[in-house]
mmCIF entry with sequence, helices, sheets and N, C-alpha, C, O atoms, coordinates in Angstrom:
data_MODEL
# 
_entry.id   MODEL 
# 
_entity.id                         1 
_entity.type                       polymer 
_entity.pdbx_number_of_molecules   1 
# 
_entity_poly.entity_id                      1 
_entity_poly.type                           'polypeptide(L)' 
_entity_poly.nstd_linkage                   no 
_entity_poly.nstd_monomer                   no 
_entity_poly.pdbx_seq_one_letter_code       MTTGMTMANDGNEPANGTTPGTNHRQTYDSFMTVTKWAVILIAIALILLAVFLVR 
_entity_poly.pdbx_seq_one_letter_code_can   MTTGMTMANDGNEPANGTTPGTNHRQTYDSFMTVTKWAVILIAIALILLAVFLVR 
_entity_poly.pdbx_strand_id                 A 
# 
loop_
_entity_poly_seq.entity_id 
_entity_poly_seq.num 
_entity_poly_seq.mon_id 
_entity_poly_seq.hetero 
1 1  MET n 
1 2  THR n 
1 3  THR n 
1 4  GLY n 
1 5  MET n 
1 6  THR n 
1 7  MET n 
1 8  ALA n 
1 9  ASN n 
1 10 ASP n 
1 11 GLY n 
1 12 ASN n 
1 13 GLU n 
1 14 PRO n 
1 15 ALA n 
1 16 ASN n 
1 17 GLY n 
1 18 THR n 
1 19 THR n 
1 20 PRO n 
1 21 GLY n 
1 22 THR n 
1 23 ASN n 
1 24 HIS n 
1 25 ARG n 
1 26 GLN n 
1 27 THR n 
1 28 TYR n 
1 29 ASP n 
1 30 SER n 
1 31 PHE n 
1 32 MET n 
1 33 THR n 
1 34 VAL n 
1 35 THR n 
1 36 LYS n 
1 37 TRP n 
1 38 ALA n 
1 39 VAL n 
1 40 ILE n 
1 41 LEU n 
1 42 ILE n 
1 43 ALA n 
1 44 ILE n 
1 45 ALA n 
1 46 LEU n 
1 47 ILE n 
1 48 LEU n 
1 49 LEU n 
1 50 ALA n 
1 51 VAL n 
1 52 PHE n 
1 53 LEU n 
1 54 VAL n 
1 55 ARG n 
# 
_struct_asym.id          A 
_struct_asym.entity_id   1 
# 
_struct_conf.conf_type_id            HELX_P 
_struct_conf.id                      HELX_P1 
_struct_conf.pdbx_PDB_helix_id       AA1 
_struct_conf.beg_label_comp_id       THR 
_struct_conf.beg_label_asym_id       A 
_struct_conf.beg_label_seq_id        22 
_struct_conf.pdbx_beg_PDB_ins_code   ? 
_struct_conf.end_label_comp_id       LEU 
_struct_conf.end_label_asym_id       A 
_struct_conf.end_label_seq_id        53 
_struct_conf.pdbx_end_PDB_ins_code   ? 
_struct_conf.beg_auth_comp_id        THR 
_struct_conf.beg_auth_asym_id        A 
_struct_conf.beg_auth_seq_id         22 
_struct_conf.end_auth_comp_id        LEU 
_struct_conf.end_auth_asym_id        A 
_struct_conf.end_auth_seq_id         53 
_struct_conf.pdbx_PDB_helix_class    1 
_struct_conf.details                 ? 
_struct_conf.pdbx_PDB_helix_length   32 
# 
_struct_conf_type.id          HELX_P 
_struct_conf_type.criteria    ? 
_struct_conf_type.reference   ? 
# 
loop_
_atom_site.group_PDB 
_atom_site.id 
_atom_site.type_symbol 
_atom_site.label_atom_id 
_atom_site.label_alt_id 
_atom_site.label_comp_id 
_atom_site.label_asym_id 
_atom_site.label_entity_id 
_atom_site.label_seq_id 
_atom_site.pdbx_PDB_ins_code 
_atom_site.Cartn_x 
_atom_site.Cartn_y 
_atom_site.Cartn_z 
_atom_site.occupancy 
_atom_site.B_iso_or_equiv 
_atom_site.pdbx_formal_charge 
_atom_site.auth_seq_id 
_atom_site.auth_comp_id 
_atom_site.auth_asym_id 
_atom_site.auth_atom_id 
_atom_site.pdbx_PDB_model_num 
ATOM 1   N N  . MET A 1 1  ? 16.372  -16.022 30.450  1.00 0.00 ? 1  MET A N  1 
ATOM 2   C CA . MET A 1 1  ? 16.505  -15.187 29.274  1.00 0.00 ? 1  MET A CA 1 
ATOM 3   C C  . MET A 1 1  ? 17.982  -14.974 28.981  1.00 0.00 ? 1  MET A C  1 
ATOM 4   O O  . MET A 1 1  ? 18.782  -14.788 29.897  1.00 0.00 ? 1  MET A O  1 
ATOM 5   N N  . THR A 1 2  ? 18.335  -15.001 27.728  1.00 0.00 ? 2  THR A N  1 
ATOM 6   C CA . THR A 1 2  ? 19.714  -14.811 27.310  1.00 0.00 ? 2  THR A CA 1 
ATOM 7   C C  . THR A 1 2  ? 20.056  -13.330 27.308  1.00 0.00 ? 2  THR A C  1 
ATOM 8   O O  . THR A 1 2  ? 19.263  -12.510 26.846  1.00 0.00 ? 2  THR A O  1 
ATOM 9   N N  . THR A 1 3  ? 21.202  -12.990 27.808  1.00 0.00 ? 3  THR A N  1 
ATOM 10  C CA . THR A 1 3  ? 21.629  -11.597 27.846  1.00 0.00 ? 3  THR A CA 1 
ATOM 11  C C  . THR A 1 3  ? 21.900  -11.103 26.425  1.00 0.00 ? 3  THR A C  1 
ATOM 12  O O  . THR A 1 3  ? 22.490  -11.812 25.610  1.00 0.00 ? 3  THR A O  1 
ATOM 13  N N  . GLY A 1 4  ? 21.458  -9.869  26.141  1.00 0.00 ? 4  GLY A N  1 
ATOM 14  C CA . GLY A 1 4  ? 21.702  -9.278  24.837  1.00 0.00 ? 4  GLY A CA 1 
ATOM 15  C C  . GLY A 1 4  ? 20.575  -9.470  23.843  1.00 0.00 ? 4  GLY A C  1 
ATOM 16  O O  . GLY A 1 4  ? 20.579  -8.851  22.779  1.00 0.00 ? 4  GLY A O  1 
ATOM 17  N N  . MET A 1 5  ? 19.620  -10.310 24.168  1.00 0.00 ? 5  MET A N  1 
ATOM 18  C CA . MET A 1 5  ? 18.487  -10.511 23.278  1.00 0.00 ? 5  MET A CA 1 
ATOM 19  C C  . MET A 1 5  ? 17.307  -9.690  23.784  1.00 0.00 ? 5  MET A C  1 
ATOM 20  O O  . MET A 1 5  ? 17.129  -9.529  24.991  1.00 0.00 ? 5  MET A O  1 
ATOM 21  N N  . THR A 1 6  ? 16.519  -9.183  22.880  1.00 0.00 ? 6  THR A N  1 
ATOM 22  C CA . THR A 1 6  ? 15.357  -8.405  23.279  1.00 0.00 ? 6  THR A CA 1 
ATOM 23  C C  . THR A 1 6  ? 14.104  -9.251  23.166  1.00 0.00 ? 6  THR A C  1 
ATOM 24  O O  . THR A 1 6  ? 14.033  -10.183 22.365  1.00 0.00 ? 6  THR A O  1 
ATOM 25  N N  . MET A 1 7  ? 13.129  -8.915  23.970  1.00 0.00 ? 7  MET A N  1 
ATOM 26  C CA . MET A 1 7  ? 11.864  -9.628  23.930  1.00 0.00 ? 7  MET A CA 1 
ATOM 27  C C  . MET A 1 7  ? 11.006  -9.069  22.800  1.00 0.00 ? 7  MET A C  1 
ATOM 28  O O  . MET A 1 7  ? 11.231  -7.954  22.330  1.00 0.00 ? 7  MET A O  1 
ATOM 29  N N  . ALA A 1 8  ? 10.048  -9.832  22.382  1.00 0.00 ? 8  ALA A N  1 
ATOM 30  C CA . ALA A 1 8  ? 9.127   -9.384  21.339  1.00 0.00 ? 8  ALA A CA 1 
ATOM 31  C C  . ALA A 1 8  ? 8.255   -8.259  21.869  1.00 0.00 ? 8  ALA A C  1 
ATOM 32  O O  . ALA A 1 8  ? 7.978   -8.176  23.065  1.00 0.00 ? 8  ALA A O  1 
ATOM 33  N N  . ASN A 1 9  ? 7.835   -7.408  20.972  1.00 0.00 ? 9  ASN A N  1 
ATOM 34  C CA . ASN A 1 9  ? 6.938   -6.328  21.336  1.00 0.00 ? 9  ASN A CA 1 
ATOM 35  C C  . ASN A 1 9  ? 5.572   -6.925  21.648  1.00 0.00 ? 9  ASN A C  1 
ATOM 36  O O  . ASN A 1 9  ? 5.025   -7.675  20.839  1.00 0.00 ? 9  ASN A O  1 
ATOM 37  N N  . ASP A 1 10 ? 5.018   -6.602  22.810  1.00 0.00 ? 10 ASP A N  1 
ATOM 38  C CA . ASP A 1 10 ? 3.725   -7.165  23.207  1.00 0.00 ? 10 ASP A CA 1 
ATOM 39  C C  . ASP A 1 10 ? 2.545   -6.345  22.694  1.00 0.00 ? 10 ASP A C  1 
ATOM 40  O O  . ASP A 1 10 ? 1.398   -6.659  23.011  1.00 0.00 ? 10 ASP A O  1 
ATOM 41  N N  . GLY A 1 11 ? 2.803   -5.305  21.911  1.00 0.00 ? 11 GLY A N  1 
ATOM 42  C CA . GLY A 1 11 ? 1.743   -4.515  21.328  1.00 0.00 ? 11 GLY A CA 1 
ATOM 43  C C  . GLY A 1 11 ? 1.378   -3.280  22.127  1.00 0.00 ? 11 GLY A C  1 
ATOM 44  O O  . GLY A 1 11 ? 0.570   -2.471  21.670  1.00 0.00 ? 11 GLY A O  1 
ATOM 45  N N  . ASN A 1 12 ? 1.951   -3.113  23.308  1.00 0.00 ? 12 ASN A N  1 
ATOM 46  C CA . ASN A 1 12 ? 1.619   -1.957  24.131  1.00 0.00 ? 12 ASN A CA 1 
ATOM 47  C C  . ASN A 1 12 ? 2.357   -0.700  23.713  1.00 0.00 ? 12 ASN A C  1 
ATOM 48  O O  . ASN A 1 12 ? 1.885   0.410   23.961  1.00 0.00 ? 12 ASN A O  1 
ATOM 49  N N  . GLU A 1 13 ? 3.487   -0.859  23.092  1.00 0.00 ? 13 GLU A N  1 
ATOM 50  C CA . GLU A 1 13 ? 4.228   0.300   22.619  1.00 0.00 ? 13 GLU A CA 1 
ATOM 51  C C  . GLU A 1 13 ? 4.848   -0.017  21.268  1.00 0.00 ? 13 GLU A C  1 
ATOM 52  O O  . GLU A 1 13 ? 5.255   -1.149  21.010  1.00 0.00 ? 13 GLU A O  1 
ATOM 53  N N  . PRO A 1 14 ? 4.916   1.000   20.401  1.00 0.00 ? 14 PRO A N  1 
ATOM 54  C CA . PRO A 1 14 ? 5.476   0.756   19.075  1.00 0.00 ? 14 PRO A CA 1 
ATOM 55  C C  . PRO A 1 14 ? 6.961   0.406   19.149  1.00 0.00 ? 14 PRO A C  1 
ATOM 56  O O  . PRO A 1 14 ? 7.694   0.916   19.996  1.00 0.00 ? 14 PRO A O  1 
ATOM 57  N N  . ALA A 1 15 ? 7.384   -0.475  18.242  1.00 0.00 ? 15 ALA A N  1 
ATOM 58  C CA . ALA A 1 15 ? 8.772   -0.917  18.241  1.00 0.00 ? 15 ALA A CA 1 
ATOM 59  C C  . ALA A 1 15 ? 9.711   0.152   17.698  1.00 0.00 ? 15 ALA A C  1 
ATOM 60  O O  . ALA A 1 15 ? 10.867  0.215   18.118  1.00 0.00 ? 15 ALA A O  1 
ATOM 61  N N  . ASN A 1 16 ? 9.247   0.997   16.776  1.00 0.00 ? 16 ASN A N  1 
ATOM 62  C CA . ASN A 1 16 ? 10.154  1.947   16.149  1.00 0.00 ? 16 ASN A CA 1 
ATOM 63  C C  . ASN A 1 16 ? 9.784   3.403   16.414  1.00 0.00 ? 16 ASN A C  1 
ATOM 64  O O  . ASN A 1 16 ? 10.260  4.292   15.708  1.00 0.00 ? 16 ASN A O  1 
ATOM 65  N N  . GLY A 1 17 ? 8.961   3.663   17.396  1.00 0.00 ? 17 GLY A N  1 
ATOM 66  C CA . GLY A 1 17 ? 8.647   5.036   17.753  1.00 0.00 ? 17 GLY A CA 1 
ATOM 67  C C  . GLY A 1 17 ? 7.499   5.659   16.989  1.00 0.00 ? 17 GLY A C  1 
ATOM 68  O O  . GLY A 1 17 ? 7.187   6.831   17.197  1.00 0.00 ? 17 GLY A O  1 
ATOM 69  N N  . THR A 1 18 ? 6.858   4.898   16.102  1.00 0.00 ? 18 THR A N  1 
ATOM 70  C CA . THR A 1 18 ? 5.717   5.429   15.365  1.00 0.00 ? 18 THR A CA 1 
ATOM 71  C C  . THR A 1 18 ? 4.438   4.995   16.060  1.00 0.00 ? 18 THR A C  1 
ATOM 72  O O  . THR A 1 18 ? 4.450   4.097   16.903  1.00 0.00 ? 18 THR A O  1 
ATOM 73  N N  . THR A 1 19 ? 3.362   5.624   15.708  1.00 0.00 ? 19 THR A N  1 
ATOM 74  C CA . THR A 1 19 ? 2.100   5.230   16.304  1.00 0.00 ? 19 THR A CA 1 
ATOM 75  C C  . THR A 1 19 ? 1.653   3.898   15.718  1.00 0.00 ? 19 THR A C  1 
ATOM 76  O O  . THR A 1 19 ? 1.956   3.598   14.563  1.00 0.00 ? 19 THR A O  1 
ATOM 77  N N  . PRO A 1 20 ? 0.949   3.109   16.487  1.00 0.00 ? 20 PRO A N  1 
ATOM 78  C CA . PRO A 1 20 ? 0.513   1.794   15.984  1.00 0.00 ? 20 PRO A CA 1 
ATOM 79  C C  . PRO A 1 20 ? -0.380  1.948   14.755  1.00 0.00 ? 20 PRO A C  1 
ATOM 80  O O  . PRO A 1 20 ? -1.265  2.803   14.729  1.00 0.00 ? 20 PRO A O  1 
ATOM 81  N N  . GLY A 1 21 ? -0.149  1.131   13.752  1.00 0.00 ? 21 GLY A N  1 
ATOM 82  C CA . GLY A 1 21 ? -0.948  1.154   12.544  1.00 0.00 ? 21 GLY A CA 1 
ATOM 83  C C  . GLY A 1 21 ? -0.439  2.100   11.471  1.00 0.00 ? 21 GLY A C  1 
ATOM 84  O O  . GLY A 1 21 ? -0.995  2.122   10.373  1.00 0.00 ? 21 GLY A O  1 
ATOM 85  N N  . THR A 1 22 ? 0.596   2.880   11.747  1.00 0.00 ? 22 THR A N  1 
ATOM 86  C CA . THR A 1 22 ? 1.103   3.840   10.768  1.00 0.00 ? 22 THR A CA 1 
ATOM 87  C C  . THR A 1 22 ? 1.613   3.135   9.522   1.00 0.00 ? 22 THR A C  1 
ATOM 88  O O  . THR A 1 22 ? 1.309   3.553   8.405   1.00 0.00 ? 22 THR A O  1 
ATOM 89  N N  . ASN A 1 23 ? 2.376   2.082   9.700   1.00 0.00 ? 23 ASN A N  1 
ATOM 90  C CA . ASN A 1 23 ? 2.918   1.362   8.543   1.00 0.00 ? 23 ASN A CA 1 
ATOM 91  C C  . ASN A 1 23 ? 1.805   0.732   7.721   1.00 0.00 ? 23 ASN A C  1 
ATOM 92  O O  . ASN A 1 23 ? 1.863   0.726   6.491   1.00 0.00 ? 23 ASN A O  1 
ATOM 93  N N  . HIS A 1 24 ? 0.789   0.203   8.398   1.00 0.00 ? 24 HIS A N  1 
ATOM 94  C CA . HIS A 1 24 ? -0.330  -0.391  7.677   1.00 0.00 ? 24 HIS A CA 1 
ATOM 95  C C  . HIS A 1 24 ? -1.082  0.672   6.890   1.00 0.00 ? 24 HIS A C  1 
ATOM 96  O O  . HIS A 1 24 ? -1.489  0.429   5.754   1.00 0.00 ? 24 HIS A O  1 
ATOM 97  N N  . ARG A 1 25 ? -1.268  1.832   7.474   1.00 0.00 ? 25 ARG A N  1 
ATOM 98  C CA . ARG A 1 25 ? -1.992  2.909   6.804   1.00 0.00 ? 25 ARG A CA 1 
ATOM 99  C C  . ARG A 1 25 ? -1.208  3.407   5.585   1.00 0.00 ? 25 ARG A C  1 
ATOM 100 O O  . ARG A 1 25 ? -1.794  3.659   4.532   1.00 0.00 ? 25 ARG A O  1 
ATOM 101 N N  . GLN A 1 26 ? 0.108   3.549   5.726   1.00 0.00 ? 26 GLN A N  1 
ATOM 102 C CA . GLN A 1 26 ? 0.935   3.993   4.605   1.00 0.00 ? 26 GLN A CA 1 
ATOM 103 C C  . GLN A 1 26 ? 0.884   2.974   3.468   1.00 0.00 ? 26 GLN A C  1 
ATOM 104 O O  . GLN A 1 26 ? 0.802   3.348   2.298   1.00 0.00 ? 26 GLN A O  1 
ATOM 105 N N  . THR A 1 27 ? 0.933   1.705   3.806   1.00 0.00 ? 27 THR A N  1 
ATOM 106 C CA . THR A 1 27 ? 0.863   0.657   2.799   1.00 0.00 ? 27 THR A CA 1 
ATOM 107 C C  . THR A 1 27 ? -0.492  0.682   2.096   1.00 0.00 ? 27 THR A C  1 
ATOM 108 O O  . THR A 1 27 ? -0.560  0.569   0.872   1.00 0.00 ? 27 THR A O  1 
ATOM 109 N N  . TYR A 1 28 ? -1.562  0.828   2.863   1.00 0.00 ? 28 TYR A N  1 
ATOM 110 C CA . TYR A 1 28 ? -2.900  0.893   2.288   1.00 0.00 ? 28 TYR A CA 1 
ATOM 111 C C  . TYR A 1 28 ? -3.043  2.107   1.369   1.00 0.00 ? 28 TYR A C  1 
ATOM 112 O O  . TYR A 1 28 ? -3.579  1.989   0.267   1.00 0.00 ? 28 TYR A O  1 
ATOM 113 N N  . ASP A 1 29 ? -2.569  3.269   1.817   1.00 0.00 ? 29 ASP A N  1 
ATOM 114 C CA . ASP A 1 29 ? -2.656  4.476   0.993   1.00 0.00 ? 29 ASP A CA 1 
ATOM 115 C C  . ASP A 1 29 ? -1.872  4.314   -0.305  1.00 0.00 ? 29 ASP A C  1 
ATOM 116 O O  . ASP A 1 29 ? -2.342  4.723   -1.367  1.00 0.00 ? 29 ASP A O  1 
ATOM 117 N N  . SER A 1 30 ? -0.683  3.723   -0.227  1.00 0.00 ? 30 SER A N  1 
ATOM 118 C CA . SER A 1 30 ? 0.118   3.489   -1.435  1.00 0.00 ? 30 SER A CA 1 
ATOM 119 C C  . SER A 1 30 ? -0.593  2.523   -2.380  1.00 0.00 ? 30 SER A C  1 
ATOM 120 O O  . SER A 1 30 ? -0.631  2.751   -3.589  1.00 0.00 ? 30 SER A O  1 
ATOM 121 N N  . PHE A 1 31 ? -1.151  1.456   -1.838  1.00 0.00 ? 31 PHE A N  1 
ATOM 122 C CA . PHE A 1 31 ? -1.869  0.482   -2.656  1.00 0.00 ? 31 PHE A CA 1 
ATOM 123 C C  . PHE A 1 31 ? -3.057  1.132   -3.346  1.00 0.00 ? 31 PHE A C  1 
ATOM 124 O O  . PHE A 1 31 ? -3.288  0.894   -4.532  1.00 0.00 ? 31 PHE A O  1 
ATOM 125 N N  . MET A 1 32 ? -3.809  1.944   -2.627  1.00 0.00 ? 32 MET A N  1 
ATOM 126 C CA . MET A 1 32 ? -4.973  2.595   -3.216  1.00 0.00 ? 32 MET A CA 1 
ATOM 127 C C  . MET A 1 32 ? -4.577  3.586   -4.306  1.00 0.00 ? 32 MET A C  1 
ATOM 128 O O  . MET A 1 32 ? -5.285  3.719   -5.304  1.00 0.00 ? 32 MET A O  1 
ATOM 129 N N  . THR A 1 33 ? -3.460  4.279   -4.128  1.00 0.00 ? 33 THR A N  1 
ATOM 130 C CA . THR A 1 33 ? -2.980  5.210   -5.148  1.00 0.00 ? 33 THR A CA 1 
ATOM 131 C C  . THR A 1 33 ? -2.596  4.463   -6.421  1.00 0.00 ? 33 THR A C  1 
ATOM 132 O O  . THR A 1 33 ? -2.969  4.869   -7.521  1.00 0.00 ? 33 THR A O  1 
ATOM 133 N N  . VAL A 1 34 ? -1.855  3.378   -6.270  1.00 0.00 ? 34 VAL A N  1 
ATOM 134 C CA . VAL A 1 34 ? -1.452  2.586   -7.427  1.00 0.00 ? 34 VAL A CA 1 
ATOM 135 C C  . VAL A 1 34 ? -2.676  1.986   -8.114  1.00 0.00 ? 34 VAL A C  1 
ATOM 136 O O  . VAL A 1 34 ? -2.752  1.974   -9.343  1.00 0.00 ? 34 VAL A O  1 
ATOM 137 N N  . THR A 1 35 ? -3.624  1.493   -7.339  1.00 0.00 ? 35 THR A N  1 
ATOM 138 C CA . THR A 1 35 ? -4.839  0.910   -7.905  1.00 0.00 ? 35 THR A CA 1 
ATOM 139 C C  . THR A 1 35 ? -5.638  1.950   -8.678  1.00 0.00 ? 35 THR A C  1 
ATOM 140 O O  . THR A 1 35 ? -6.130  1.670   -9.771  1.00 0.00 ? 35 THR A O  1 
ATOM 141 N N  . LYS A 1 36 ? -5.769  3.148   -8.116  1.00 0.00 ? 36 LYS A N  1 
ATOM 142 C CA . LYS A 1 36 ? -6.516  4.215   -8.784  1.00 0.00 ? 36 LYS A CA 1 
ATOM 143 C C  . LYS A 1 36 ? -5.892  4.547   -10.127 1.00 0.00 ? 36 LYS A C  1 
ATOM 144 O O  . LYS A 1 36 ? -6.598  4.640   -11.131 1.00 0.00 ? 36 LYS A O  1 
ATOM 145 N N  . TRP A 1 37 ? -4.577  4.725   -10.162 1.00 0.00 ? 37 TRP A N  1 
ATOM 146 C CA . TRP A 1 37 ? -3.911  5.078   -11.413 1.00 0.00 ? 37 TRP A CA 1 
ATOM 147 C C  . TRP A 1 37 ? -3.944  3.920   -12.412 1.00 0.00 ? 37 TRP A C  1 
ATOM 148 O O  . TRP A 1 37 ? -4.021  4.156   -13.618 1.00 0.00 ? 37 TRP A O  1 
ATOM 149 N N  . ALA A 1 38 ? -3.889  2.691   -11.940 1.00 0.00 ? 38 ALA A N  1 
ATOM 150 C CA . ALA A 1 38 ? -3.984  1.541   -12.847 1.00 0.00 ? 38 ALA A CA 1 
ATOM 151 C C  . ALA A 1 38 ? -5.359  1.499   -13.506 1.00 0.00 ? 38 ALA A C  1 
ATOM 152 O O  . ALA A 1 38 ? -5.461  1.248   -14.706 1.00 0.00 ? 38 ALA A O  1 
ATOM 153 N N  . VAL A 1 39 ? -6.410  1.742   -12.738 1.00 0.00 ? 39 VAL A N  1 
ATOM 154 C CA . VAL A 1 39 ? -7.759  1.745   -13.297 1.00 0.00 ? 39 VAL A CA 1 
ATOM 155 C C  . VAL A 1 39 ? -7.911  2.879   -14.309 1.00 0.00 ? 39 VAL A C  1 
ATOM 156 O O  . VAL A 1 39 ? -8.514  2.686   -15.365 1.00 0.00 ? 39 VAL A O  1 
ATOM 157 N N  . ILE A 1 40 ? -7.376  4.046   -14.002 1.00 0.00 ? 40 ILE A N  1 
ATOM 158 C CA . ILE A 1 40 ? -7.442  5.181   -14.924 1.00 0.00 ? 40 ILE A CA 1 
ATOM 159 C C  . ILE A 1 40 ? -6.719  4.861   -16.225 1.00 0.00 ? 40 ILE A C  1 
ATOM 160 O O  . ILE A 1 40 ? -7.244  5.125   -17.307 1.00 0.00 ? 40 ILE A O  1 
ATOM 161 N N  . LEU A 1 41 ? -5.519  4.296   -16.130 1.00 0.00 ? 41 LEU A N  1 
ATOM 162 C CA . LEU A 1 41 ? -4.751  3.959   -17.332 1.00 0.00 ? 41 LEU A CA 1 
ATOM 163 C C  . LEU A 1 41 ? -5.436  2.876   -18.164 1.00 0.00 ? 41 LEU A C  1 
ATOM 164 O O  . LEU A 1 41 ? -5.421  2.938   -19.394 1.00 0.00 ? 41 LEU A O  1 
ATOM 165 N N  . ILE A 1 42 ? -6.030  1.895   -17.509 1.00 0.00 ? 42 ILE A N  1 
ATOM 166 C CA . ILE A 1 42 ? -6.748  0.845   -18.240 1.00 0.00 ? 42 ILE A CA 1 
ATOM 167 C C  . ILE A 1 42 ? -7.960  1.444   -18.945 1.00 0.00 ? 42 ILE A C  1 
ATOM 168 O O  . ILE A 1 42 ? -8.251  1.093   -20.089 1.00 0.00 ? 42 ILE A O  1 
ATOM 169 N N  . ALA A 1 43 ? -8.664  2.342   -18.272 1.00 0.00 ? 43 ALA A N  1 
ATOM 170 C CA . ALA A 1 43 ? -9.825  2.986   -18.893 1.00 0.00 ? 43 ALA A CA 1 
ATOM 171 C C  . ALA A 1 43 ? -9.404  3.799   -20.118 1.00 0.00 ? 43 ALA A C  1 
ATOM 172 O O  . ALA A 1 43 ? -10.078 3.762   -21.147 1.00 0.00 ? 43 ALA A O  1 
ATOM 173 N N  . ILE A 1 44 ? -8.302  4.527   -20.014 1.00 0.00 ? 44 ILE A N  1 
ATOM 174 C CA . ILE A 1 44 ? -7.798  5.304   -21.148 1.00 0.00 ? 44 ILE A CA 1 
ATOM 175 C C  . ILE A 1 44 ? -7.421  4.374   -22.300 1.00 0.00 ? 44 ILE A C  1 
ATOM 176 O O  . ILE A 1 44 ? -7.734  4.653   -23.457 1.00 0.00 ? 44 ILE A O  1 
ATOM 177 N N  . ALA A 1 45 ? -6.750  3.269   -21.977 1.00 0.00 ? 45 ALA A N  1 
ATOM 178 C CA . ALA A 1 45 ? -6.364  2.316   -23.019 1.00 0.00 ? 45 ALA A CA 1 
ATOM 179 C C  . ALA A 1 45 ? -7.593  1.744   -23.713 1.00 0.00 ? 45 ALA A C  1 
ATOM 180 O O  . ALA A 1 45 ? -7.597  1.601   -24.936 1.00 0.00 ? 45 ALA A O  1 
ATOM 181 N N  . LEU A 1 46 ? -8.641  1.414   -22.952 1.00 0.00 ? 46 LEU A N  1 
ATOM 182 C CA . LEU A 1 46 ? -9.853  0.879   -23.555 1.00 0.00 ? 46 LEU A CA 1 
ATOM 183 C C  . LEU A 1 46 ? -10.551 1.911   -24.426 1.00 0.00 ? 46 LEU A C  1 
ATOM 184 O O  . LEU A 1 46 ? -11.068 1.574   -25.491 1.00 0.00 ? 46 LEU A O  1 
ATOM 185 N N  . ILE A 1 47 ? -10.571 3.146   -23.994 1.00 0.00 ? 47 ILE A N  1 
ATOM 186 C CA . ILE A 1 47 ? -11.168 4.219   -24.794 1.00 0.00 ? 47 ILE A CA 1 
ATOM 187 C C  . ILE A 1 47 ? -10.396 4.398   -26.098 1.00 0.00 ? 47 ILE A C  1 
ATOM 188 O O  . ILE A 1 47 ? -10.998 4.525   -27.165 1.00 0.00 ? 47 ILE A O  1 
ATOM 189 N N  . LEU A 1 48 ? -9.069  4.408   -26.017 1.00 0.00 ? 48 LEU A N  1 
ATOM 190 C CA . LEU A 1 48 ? -8.256  4.550   -27.223 1.00 0.00 ? 48 LEU A CA 1 
ATOM 191 C C  . LEU A 1 48 ? -8.452  3.375   -28.172 1.00 0.00 ? 48 LEU A C  1 
ATOM 192 O O  . LEU A 1 48 ? -8.513  3.561   -29.387 1.00 0.00 ? 48 LEU A O  1 
ATOM 193 N N  . LEU A 1 49 ? -8.550  2.169   -27.626 1.00 0.00 ? 49 LEU A N  1 
ATOM 194 C CA . LEU A 1 49 ? -8.813  0.993   -28.474 1.00 0.00 ? 49 LEU A CA 1 
ATOM 195 C C  . LEU A 1 49 ? -10.158 1.137   -29.158 1.00 0.00 ? 49 LEU A C  1 
ATOM 196 O O  . LEU A 1 49 ? -10.281 0.846   -30.348 1.00 0.00 ? 49 LEU A O  1 
ATOM 197 N N  . ALA A 1 50 ? -11.163 1.578   -28.429 1.00 0.00 ? 50 ALA A N  1 
ATOM 198 C CA . ALA A 1 50 ? -12.489 1.740   -29.014 1.00 0.00 ? 50 ALA A CA 1 
ATOM 199 C C  . ALA A 1 50 ? -12.486 2.800   -30.114 1.00 0.00 ? 50 ALA A C  1 
ATOM 200 O O  . ALA A 1 50 ? -13.135 2.627   -31.145 1.00 0.00 ? 50 ALA A O  1 
ATOM 201 N N  . VAL A 1 51 ? -11.765 3.884   -29.899 1.00 0.00 ? 51 VAL A N  1 
ATOM 202 C CA . VAL A 1 51 ? -11.740 4.980   -30.875 1.00 0.00 ? 51 VAL A CA 1 
ATOM 203 C C  . VAL A 1 51 ? -11.002 4.563   -32.137 1.00 0.00 ? 51 VAL A C  1 
ATOM 204 O O  . VAL A 1 51 ? -11.477 4.831   -33.241 1.00 0.00 ? 51 VAL A O  1 
ATOM 205 N N  . PHE A 1 52 ? -9.857  3.917   -31.998 1.00 0.00 ? 52 PHE A N  1 
ATOM 206 C CA . PHE A 1 52 ? -9.007  3.655   -33.157 1.00 0.00 ? 52 PHE A CA 1 
ATOM 207 C C  . PHE A 1 52 ? -9.206  2.296   -33.804 1.00 0.00 ? 52 PHE A C  1 
ATOM 208 O O  . PHE A 1 52 ? -8.826  2.115   -34.961 1.00 0.00 ? 52 PHE A O  1 
ATOM 209 N N  . LEU A 1 53 ? -9.784  1.342   -33.103 1.00 0.00 ? 53 LEU A N  1 
ATOM 210 C CA . LEU A 1 53 ? -9.899  0.009   -33.689 1.00 0.00 ? 53 LEU A CA 1 
ATOM 211 C C  . LEU A 1 53 ? -11.315 -0.376  -34.081 1.00 0.00 ? 53 LEU A C  1 
ATOM 212 O O  . LEU A 1 53 ? -11.501 -1.274  -34.903 1.00 0.00 ? 53 LEU A O  1 
ATOM 213 N N  . VAL A 1 54 ? -12.305 0.273   -33.518 1.00 0.00 ? 54 VAL A N  1 
ATOM 214 C CA . VAL A 1 54 ? -13.690 -0.053  -33.855 1.00 0.00 ? 54 VAL A CA 1 
ATOM 215 C C  . VAL A 1 54 ? -14.115 0.786   -35.035 1.00 0.00 ? 54 VAL A C  1 
ATOM 216 O O  . VAL A 1 54 ? -13.993 2.011   -35.008 1.00 0.00 ? 54 VAL A O  1 
ATOM 217 N N  . ARG A 1 55 ? -14.619 0.131   -36.082 1.00 0.00 ? 55 ARG A N  1 
ATOM 218 C CA . ARG A 1 55 ? -15.002 0.883   -37.287 1.00 0.00 ? 55 ARG A CA 1 
ATOM 219 C C  . ARG A 1 55 ? -16.485 1.030   -37.382 1.00 0.00 ? 55 ARG A C  1 
ATOM 220 O O  . ARG A 1 55 ? -16.986 1.634   -38.331 1.00 0.00 ? 55 ARG A O  1 
# 
């Protein structure tokens, strides 16, 4: 082994001091929030199109 290089994390302990899966959970929560608001905005846009463009 070369001096000064670190070994890969074998999964037994977190690399940055957080609990395992925290980053994945934060990413999932952010994705779900963005998806929810995108669906809401698309629904509002469709409702507005129906109200103002359909005669």
